[in-house]
Backbone as CSV, one residue per row, in Angstrom:
resi,resn,N_x,N_y,N_z,CA_x,CA_y,CA_z,C_x,C_y,C_z
1,MET,0.810,-1.206,0.000,0.000,0.000,0.000,0.849,1.265,0.000
2,THR,2.003,1.203,0.678,2.879,2.358,0.737,4.275,1.897,1.104
3,GLN,5.257,2.756,0.894,6.616,2.430,1.296,6.840,2.842,2.742
4,ARG,7.665,2.086,3.451,7.915,2.375,4.852,9.216,3.134,5.018
5,LEU,9.259,3.929,6.072,10.489,4.577,6.480,11.192,3.681,7.496
6,PRO,12.497,3.817,7.660,13.206,2.984,8.630,12.605,3.108,10.029
7,GLN,12.414,1.965,10.698,11.937,1.878,12.071,10.517,2.422,12.253
8,GLU,9.773,2.545,11.186,8.396,3.017,11.277,7.466,1.820,11.428
9,GLU,6.566,1.864,12.405,5.636,0.759,12.607,4.634,0.708,11.460
10,MET,4.508,-0.477,10.880,3.571,-0.693,9.788,2.457,-1.610,10.283
11,VAL,1.210,-1.241,10.029,0.073,-1.994,10.566,-0.782,-2.561,9.438
12,LEU,-1.333,-3.728,9.692,-2.139,-4.438,8.698,-3.485,-3.739,8.499
13,CYS,-3.819,-3.474,7.243,-5.039,-2.740,6.907,-5.753,-3.366,5.713
14,VAL,-7.043,-3.086,5.634,-7.828,-3.337,4.428,-8.512,-2.024,4.048
15,ARG,-8.899,-1.924,2.817,-9.569,-0.703,2.373,-11.008,-0.653,2.896
16,ARG,-11.426,0.509,3.331,-12.811,0.706,3.768,-13.782,0.375,2.631
17,GLN,-13.379,0.637,1.400,-14.233,0.344,0.256,-14.597,-1.136,0.198
18,LEU,-13.626,-2.015,0.476,-13.910,-3.451,0.478,-14.921,-3.797,1.562
19,PHE,-14.753,-3.235,2.734,-15.701,-3.446,3.830,-17.101,-3.018,3.417
20,ASP,-17.214,-1.874,2.778,-18.524,-1.389,2.337,-19.118,-2.298,1.254
21,GLU,-18.268,-2.792,0.359,-18.756,-3.673,-0.703,-19.288,-4.989,-0.134
22,LEU,-18.631,-5.504,0.892,-19.070,-6.754,1.523,-20.307,-6.545,2.379
23,GLY,-20.521,-5.321,2.814,-21.670,-4.996,3.644,-21.256,-4.463,4.994
24,SER,-21.029,-3.160,5.086,-20.604,-2.568,6.353,-21.731,-2.669,7.381
25,PHE,-21.359,-2.640,8.643,-22.322,-2.800,9.729,-21.814,-2.053,10.943
26,GLN,-22.681,-1.868,11.910,-22.330,-1.253,13.183,-22.533,-2.292,14.288
27,GLY,-21.504,-2.476,15.135,-21.598,-3.458,16.206,-20.956,-4.772,15.820
28,LEU,-21.508,-5.870,16.333,-20.980,-7.202,16.044,-21.694,-7.825,14.850
29,ASN,-20.943,-8.581,14.067,-21.504,-9.353,12.971,-20.908,-10.754,13.052
30,PHE,-21.778,-11.765,13.106,-21.335,-13.141,13.302,-21.119,-13.899,11.982
31,GLU,-21.254,-13.212,10.852,-21.032,-13.849,9.552,-19.539,-13.779,9.199
32,VAL,-18.731,-14.464,9.963,-17.277,-14.378,9.800,-16.849,-14.784,8.394
33,GLU,-17.433,-15.844,7.856,-17.020,-16.346,6.548,-17.370,-15.386,5.417
34,ARG,-18.256,-14.463,5.660,-18.594,-13.466,4.649,-17.486,-12.429,4.491
35,TYR,-16.758,-12.177,5.557,-15.798,-11.084,5.568,-14.334,-11.523,5.637
36,LEU,-14.013,-12.403,6.577,-12.613,-12.643,6.885,-11.827,-13.247,5.720
37,PRO,-12.353,-14.232,4.981,-11.568,-14.736,3.843,-11.207,-13.640,2.841
38,ALA,-12.131,-12.694,2.631,-11.840,-11.589,1.705,-10.772,-10.666,2.277
39,PHE,-10.865,-10.365,3.573,-9.875,-9.488,4.195,-8.474,-10.111,4.187
40,LEU,-8.419,-11.446,4.305,-7.134,-12.128,4.396,-6.632,-12.647,3.050
41,ALA,-7.370,-12.374,1.984,-6.847,-12.656,0.644,-5.692,-11.694,0.384
42,ARG,-4.580,-12.218,-0.087,-3.363,-11.401,-0.197,-3.555,-10.145,-1.040
43,LYS,-4.417,-10.203,-2.019,-4.618,-9.034,-2.882,-5.378,-7.919,-2.187
44,ASN,-5.983,-8.215,-1.036,-6.892,-7.254,-0.411,-6.349,-6.577,0.838
45,ASN,-5.154,-6.927,1.285,-4.639,-6.284,2.488,-3.184,-5.879,2.290
46,GLY,-2.716,-5.077,3.199,-1.336,-4.618,3.139,-1.030,-3.767,4.351
47,PHE,0.125,-3.118,4.347,0.582,-2.389,5.518,0.698,-0.897,5.242
48,LEU,0.286,-0.130,6.243,0.433,1.326,6.215,1.198,1.772,7.454
49,PRO,1.900,2.899,7.370,2.467,3.466,8.590,1.344,3.743,9.596
50,ARG,1.571,3.377,10.839,0.504,3.521,11.823,0.028,4.966,11.956
51,ALA,0.953,5.917,11.925,0.562,7.319,12.051,-0.400,7.729,10.949
52,GLN,-0.209,7.193,9.747,-1.120,7.491,8.646,-2.453,6.774,8.829
53,ALA,-2.379,5.478,9.189,-3.594,4.677,9.304,-4.534,5.197,10.397
54,GLU,-3.966,5.729,11.472,-4.794,6.217,12.575,-5.609,7.445,12.195
55,ASN,-5.249,8.078,11.076,-5.932,9.309,10.683,-6.526,9.235,9.283
56,ASP,-6.659,8.018,8.750,-7.185,7.852,7.391,-8.337,6.853,7.399
57,PRO,-9.591,7.334,7.503,-10.737,6.419,7.572,-11.051,5.708,6.266
58,SER,-10.263,5.931,5.220,-10.458,5.141,3.996,-9.828,3.759,4.131
59,PHE,-9.129,3.516,5.259,-8.586,2.204,5.567,-9.088,1.757,6.933
60,LYS,-9.174,0.451,7.123,-9.504,-0.149,8.403,-8.325,-1.012,8.847
61,GLN,-7.820,-0.750,10.039,-6.771,-1.582,10.615,-7.414,-2.833,11.216
62,LEU,-6.941,-4.012,10.809,-7.475,-5.269,11.341,-6.880,-5.529,12.718
63,ILE,-7.753,-5.667,13.711,-7.316,-5.819,15.095,-7.894,-7.102,15.690
64,PRO,-7.076,-8.102,16.007,-7.618,-9.252,16.752,-8.009,-8.808,18.146
65,TYR,-9.170,-9.250,18.594,-9.716,-8.881,19.906,-10.095,-10.186,20.587
66,VAL,-9.217,-10.623,21.492,-9.284,-11.985,22.017,-9.897,-11.995,23.417
67,LEU,-11.010,-12.715,23.579,-11.609,-12.949,24.888,-11.086,-14.272,25.419
68,LEU,-10.580,-14.254,26.643,-10.065,-15.474,27.267,-11.069,-15.956,28.298
69,VAL,-11.502,-17.204,28.139,-12.627,-17.717,28.917,-12.233,-19.011,29.612
70,HIS,-12.592,-19.112,30.892,-12.408,-20.365,31.622,-13.606,-20.576,32.535
71,ALA,-14.233,-21.738,32.406,-15.365,-22.126,33.258,-16.442,-21.046,33.292
72,GLY,-16.710,-20.456,32.142,-17.776,-19.468,32.046,-17.406,-18.073,32.485
73,ARG,-16.175,-17.878,32.963,-15.723,-16.540,33.369,-14.776,-15.974,32.310
74,VAL,-14.769,-14.659,32.198,-14.023,-13.977,31.140,-12.947,-13.097,31.771
75,LEU,-11.748,-13.137,31.183,-10.669,-12.305,31.682,-11.004,-10.826,31.495
76,HIS,-10.809,-10.046,32.555,-11.058,-8.612,32.541,-9.810,-7.910,33.069
77,TYR,-9.515,-6.741,32.534,-8.401,-5.948,33.035,-8.701,-4.475,32.790
78,VAL,-7.890,-3.625,33.379,-7.997,-2.180,33.170,-6.728,-1.709,32.489
79,ARG,-6.870,-0.877,31.460,-5.717,-0.371,30.725,-5.030,0.742,31.515
80,GLY,-3.769,0.528,31.869,-3.006,1.534,32.587,-2.493,2.625,31.666
81,LYS,-1.873,3.632,32.236,-1.406,4.783,31.469,-0.243,4.443,30.551
82,LYS,0.402,3.278,30.772,1.520,2.895,29.911,1.062,2.219,28.632
83,GLY,-0.239,2.033,28.478,-0.751,1.400,27.274,-0.527,2.250,26.039
84,GLY,-0.504,1.602,24.869,-0.167,2.307,23.644,-1.243,3.241,23.128
85,GLU,-2.504,2.987,23.416,-3.601,3.792,22.896,-4.115,4.704,24.004
86,SER,-3.693,5.978,23.958,-4.017,6.914,25.045,-5.510,7.149,25.175
87,ARG,-6.264,6.975,24.080,-7.699,7.217,24.117,-8.447,6.143,24.906
88,LEU,-7.750,5.057,25.291,-8.409,3.975,26.025,-7.886,3.823,27.446
89,HIS,-7.036,4.738,27.903,-6.472,4.629,29.248,-7.571,4.648,30.304
90,ALA,-7.380,3.826,31.341,-8.275,3.727,32.504,-9.595,3.048,32.173
91,LYS,-9.731,2.512,30.986,-10.946,1.795,30.606,-10.796,0.314,30.905
92,GLY,-11.878,-0.310,31.363,-11.892,-1.749,31.516,-12.016,-2.421,30.164
93,SER,-11.506,-3.661,30.075,-11.535,-4.373,28.795,-11.648,-5.868,29.019
94,VAL,-12.302,-6.538,28.078,-12.309,-8.003,28.044,-11.575,-8.516,26.818
95,GLY,-10.983,-7.610,26.038,-10.304,-8.002,24.811,-8.813,-7.786,24.889
96,VAL,-8.048,-8.794,24.492,-6.596,-8.702,24.427,-6.194,-8.768,22.962
97,GLY,-5.275,-7.924,22.571,-4.830,-7.934,21.179,-4.344,-6.566,20.786
98,GLY,-4.119,-6.377,19.528,-3.628,-5.091,19.068,-3.262,-5.145,17.602
99,HIS,-2.544,-4.128,17.169,-2.183,-4.027,15.766,-1.277,-5.177,15.339
100,LEU,-1.517,-5.651,14.136,-0.648,-6.643,13.521,0.300,-5.920,12.578
101,ASN,1.582,-6.262,12.644,2.545,-5.564,11.802,3.471,-6.541,11.107
102,ASP,4.366,-5.978,10.320,5.227,-6.802,9.474,6.623,-6.965,10.062
103,SER,6.775,-6.791,11.368,8.098,-6.780,11.971,8.852,-8.096,11.794
104,ASP,8.130,-9.215,11.745,8.817,-10.487,11.570,8.261,-11.277,10.388
105,GLU,7.720,-10.563,9.438,7.247,-11.179,8.201,7.754,-10.335,7.035
106,SER,8.493,-10.945,6.123,8.965,-10.204,4.952,7.908,-10.274,3.851
107,LEU,6.708,-9.828,4.199,5.567,-9.907,3.296,4.927,-8.533,3.177
108,PHE,4.264,-8.293,2.077,3.508,-7.060,1.915,2.013,-7.282,2.116
109,SER,1.609,-8.502,2.334,0.217,-8.806,2.641,0.182,-10.113,3.415
110,TRP,-0.950,-10.377,4.051,-1.076,-11.560,4.910,-2.206,-12.458,4.448
111,ASP,-1.988,-13.777,4.606,-3.064,-14.733,4.436,-3.489,-15.207,5.824
112,GLU,-4.370,-16.207,5.874,-4.894,-16.638,7.177,-3.807,-17.244,8.060
113,THR,-2.868,-17.982,7.464,-1.799,-18.583,8.262,-0.969,-17.506,8.960
114,ALA,-0.577,-16.482,8.204,0.199,-15.389,8.792,-0.622,-14.635,9.825
115,TYR,-1.918,-14.463,9.537,-2.782,-13.754,10.486,-2.850,-14.479,11.832
116,ARG,-3.107,-15.775,11.790,-3.243,-16.526,13.046,-1.923,-16.551,13.825
117,ALA,-0.808,-16.636,13.109,0.484,-16.565,13.784,0.670,-15.201,14.434
118,GLY,0.210,-14.152,13.760,0.285,-12.815,14.321,-0.569,-12.646,15.555
119,VAL,-1.741,-13.265,15.564,-2.617,-13.207,16.742,-1.936,-13.867,17.937
120,ALA,-1.375,-15.045,17.716,-0.702,-15.755,18.804,0.455,-14.935,19.359
121,ARG,1.222,-14.289,18.474,2.333,-13.447,18.931,1.824,-12.251,19.725
122,GLU,0.742,-11.649,19.257,0.210,-10.454,19.930,-0.260,-10.785,21.343
123,VAL,-0.977,-11.891,21.494,-1.444,-12.290,22.824,-0.256,-12.618,23.725
124,ALA,0.740,-13.305,23.171,1.909,-13.691,23.965,2.720,-12.484,24.424
125,GLU,2.638,-11.374,23.708,3.331,-10.164,24.136,2.701,-9.582,25.400
126,GLU,1.399,-9.793,25.571,0.688,-9.169,26.679,0.442,-10.123,27.842
127,LEU,0.310,-11.418,27.546,-0.040,-12.391,28.572,0.830,-13.629,28.473
128,ASN,1.065,-14.246,29.614,1.711,-15.547,29.676,0.620,-16.585,29.932
129,LEU,0.247,-17.309,28.888,-0.790,-18.337,29.011,-0.125,-19.646,29.413
130,GLN,-0.315,-20.022,30.663,0.294,-21.241,31.184,-0.711,-22.390,31.105
131,THR,-1.374,-22.479,29.980,-2.425,-23.460,29.789,-2.666,-23.662,28.299
132,SER,-3.252,-24.783,27.954,-3.675,-24.998,26.574,-5.028,-24.322,26.355
133,TYR,-5.373,-24.097,25.088,-6.639,-23.421,24.801,-7.128,-23.789,23.407
134,ARG,-8.397,-23.510,23.182,-9.020,-23.675,21.866,-9.399,-22.294,21.346
135,ASP,-9.046,-21.994,20.116,-9.281,-20.678,19.523,-10.431,-20.757,18.531
136,ASN,-11.452,-19.932,18.752,-12.572,-19.815,17.817,-12.731,-18.354,17.414
137,ILE,-12.794,-18.099,16.121,-13.134,-16.755,15.644,-14.654,-16.669,15.584
138,ARG,-15.221,-15.756,16.369,-16.669,-15.749,16.561,-17.392,-14.635,15.823
139,ALA,-16.727,-13.498,15.613,-17.458,-12.360,15.042,-16.485,-11.323,14.509
140,LEU,-17.021,-10.393,13.740,-16.346,-9.163,13.366,-16.974,-8.034,14.170
141,LEU,-16.192,-7.004,14.466,-16.665,-5.914,15.310,-16.304,-4.583,14.659
142,ASN,-17.310,-3.734,14.493,-17.086,-2.409,13.915,-17.869,-1.367,14.700
143,ASP,-17.214,-0.242,14.967,-17.878,0.856,15.665,-17.426,2.172,15.053
144,ASP,-18.256,2.718,14.169,-17.935,3.975,13.506,-18.429,5.191,14.285
145,SER,-18.848,4.982,15.537,-19.429,6.086,16.311,-18.378,6.970,16.971
146,ASN,-17.101,6.575,16.912,-16.068,7.375,17.558,-14.790,7.318,16.722
147,GLU,-13.834,8.209,17.039,-12.638,8.351,16.204,-11.736,7.124,16.242
148,VAL,-11.714,6.401,17.372,-10.915,5.176,17.435,-11.525,4.114,16.523
149,GLY,-12.830,3.920,16.658,-13.498,2.869,15.899,-13.509,3.079,14.406
150,ARG,-13.518,4.330,13.964,-13.626,4.592,12.532,-12.442,4.075,11.734
151,VAL,-11.313,3.880,12.382,-10.124,3.422,11.644,-9.699,2.013,12.053
152,HIS,-10.553,1.294,12.776,-10.238,-0.064,13.207,-11.393,-1.005,12.890
153,LEU,-11.068,-2.269,12.719,-12.063,-3.326,12.525,-11.615,-4.536,13.322
154,GLY,-12.422,-4.949,14.277,-12.037,-6.022,15.170,-12.410,-7.400,14.648
155,VAL,-11.565,-8.359,14.948,-11.849,-9.773,14.703,-11.924,-10.427,16.079
156,VAL,-13.113,-10.825,16.498,-13.331,-11.291,17.865,-13.044,-12.789,17.957
157,HIS,-12.004,-13.124,18.730,-11.633,-14.504,19.015,-12.101,-14.859,20.428
158,VAL,-12.447,-16.114,20.636,-12.663,-16.645,21.981,-11.648,-17.751,22.209
159,PHE,-10.742,-17.528,23.160,-9.810,-18.562,23.598,-10.443,-19.268,24.792
160,THR,-10.836,-20.518,24.615,-11.385,-21.313,25.707,-10.229,-22.030,26.393
161,LEU,-9.947,-21.637,27.624,-8.754,-22.103,28.330,-9.023,-23.383,29.108
162,GLU,-8.016,-24.247,29.148,-8.111,-25.476,29.926,-8.061,-25.173,31.424
163,THR,-7.238,-24.199,31.827,-7.163,-23.758,33.224,-7.160,-22.232,33.238
164,ASP,-7.194,-21.651,34.436,-7.174,-20.187,34.533,-5.774,-19.649,34.850
165,ARG,-4.759,-20.403,34.532,-3.378,-19.985,34.809,-2.917,-18.993,33.740
166,VAL,-3.177,-17.731,33.997,-2.830,-16.643,33.087,-2.151,-15.555,33.896
167,ALA,-1.024,-15.076,33.411,-0.301,-13.986,34.071,-0.005,-12.908,33.047
168,ARG,0.096,-11.694,33.497,0.378,-10.602,32.567,1.866,-10.507,32.270
169,ARG,2.181,-10.125,31.053,3.539,-9.750,30.682,3.644,-8.222,30.544
170,GLU,2.560,-7.613,30.112,2.543,-6.187,29.821,2.068,-5.417,31.047
171,ASN,2.895,-4.483,31.520,2.562,-3.721,32.724,1.328,-2.845,32.561
172,ALA,0.973,-2.531,31.320,-0.197,-1.685,31.090,-1.513,-2.398,31.415
173,LEU,-1.461,-3.719,31.583,-2.659,-4.476,31.960,-2.715,-4.547,33.485
174,THR,-3.677,-3.873,34.094,-3.793,-3.828,35.551,-5.122,-4.440,35.993
175,GLN,-5.212,-4.757,37.281,-6.450,-5.294,37.885,-6.968,-6.497,37.096
176,ILE,-6.060,-7.393,36.726,-6.406,-8.512,35.862,-7.052,-9.630,36.675
177,GLY,-8.126,-10.210,36.119,-8.812,-11.308,36.793,-10.005,-11.784,35.987
178,PHE,-10.511,-12.965,36.324,-11.663,-13.536,35.626,-12.952,-13.119,36.331
179,LEU,-13.932,-12.680,35.549,-15.216,-12.245,36.083,-16.350,-13.008,35.408
180,THR,-17.451,-13.162,36.118,-18.634,-13.807,35.563,-19.344,-12.827,34.617
181,PRO,-20.194,-13.337,33.739,-20.968,-12.431,32.880,-21.765,-11.398,33.669
182,ASP,-22.354,-11.789,34.782,-23.110,-10.825,35.592,-22.198,-9.738,36.148
183,GLU,-21.002,-10.110,36.581,-20.057,-9.114,37.093,-19.611,-8.157,35.993
184,LEU,-19.440,-8.667,34.790,-19.064,-7.803,33.670,-20.191,-6.853,33.300
185,ARG,-21.417,-7.362,33.302,-22.540,-6.484,32.984,-22.683,-5.370,34.017
186,ALA,-22.354,-5.670,35.266,-22.420,-4.647,36.311,-21.367,-3.564,36.093
187,ARG,-20.294,-3.891,35.375,-19.220,-2.935,35.114,-19.294,-2.332,33.727
188,ARG,-20.364,-2.544,33.025,-20.446,-2.176,31.617,-20.063,-0.725,31.355
189,ASP,-20.523,0.187,32.182,-20.282,1.609,31.928,-18.805,1.982,32.015
190,SER,-18.001,1.174,32.682,-16.571,1.484,32.820,-15.730,0.831,31.730
191,LEU,-16.362,0.080,30.827,-15.632,-0.652,29.794,-15.424,0.198,28.546
192,GLU,-14.357,-0.111,27.806,-14.176,0.507,26.502,-15.300,0.048,25.577
193,THR,-15.532,0.805,24.519,-16.703,0.563,23.671,-16.743,-0.849,23.102
194,TRP,-15.611,-1.327,22.596,-15.601,-2.677,22.017,-15.980,-3.720,23.065
195,SER,-15.504,-3.545,24.285,-15.848,-4.504,25.341,-17.324,-4.420,25.701
196,GLN,-17.891,-3.229,25.675,-19.320,-3.096,25.916,-20.111,-3.894,24.885
197,LEU,-19.717,-3.779,23.621,-20.411,-4.517,22.562,-20.277,-6.025,22.769
198,CYS,-19.103,-6.476,23.194,-18.908,-7.904,23.429,-19.708,-8.390,24.638
199,VAL,-19.714,-7.609,25.704,-20.477,-8.006,26.891,-21.963,-8.074,26.573
200,ASP,-22.458,-7.159,25.752,-23.872,-7.181,25.371,-24.240,-8.451,24.609
201,ALA,-23.272,-9.045,23.908,-23.517,-10.250,23.103,-22.776,-11.466,23.670
202,LEU,-22.488,-11.429,24.965,-21.607,-12.448,25.550,-22.181,-13.862,25.425
203,ALA,-23.468,-14.021,25.620,-24.070,-15.354,25.542,-23.811,-15.986,24.170
204,ARG,-23.959,-15.188,23.115,-23.741,-15.727,21.782,-22.266,-15.958,21.503
205,LEU,-21.415,-15.047,21.971,-19.972,-15.215,21.760,-19.454,-16.471,22.446
206,LEU,-19.987,-16.779,23.615,-19.490,-17.913,24.380,-20.233,-19.209,24.065
207,ASP,-21.108,-19.155,23.107,-21.883,-20.335,22.734,-20.983,-21.459,22.236
208,CYS,-19.766,-21.098,21.779,-18.825,-22.115,21.284,-18.020,-22.738,22.405
209,ALA,-18.069,-22.152,23.604,-17.196,-22.590,24.693,-17.628,-23.948,25.238
């Protein structure tokens, strides 16, 4: 999509036009097969400098948003001030993940294999999962109601964990712990927007667990 400068972070993006052609939506969409294969076709994605992508709504940055679940409880944390996205500081979250980049891939676009490897790396940067898990991609998430959402498109994963042995690696994740759906709903107003959307649809998201 563009040439990179030395040491400039490049983030995985798709064109907003493709999203609109497939059928844009607000909130969660569970028709994963309608969207994700097209987004992960090599001809349809590529990398942009993050500074450009954050301010260009003609592109959507693909963001894995991973819910970690054990025995019906969902991992919750609060984003500390050391987190990378200042617009989300002090917000509660049930999603782990972030931008996918080309730092360890000599590719200009990604397929599903590269994408899934990127998701695993992203989660491992933030958490130490001392357990086995099953990964299900459950939904796509879009929120054009705010400046953060307009340039991002979430891919909602559910990691069903064998045990609850999870520790943080990233200091920006604070107050980490597993909460029941009722406890999360009680905290809804303190959650970031994407987490609010996931909590509202939690029963359906966890139907695969």
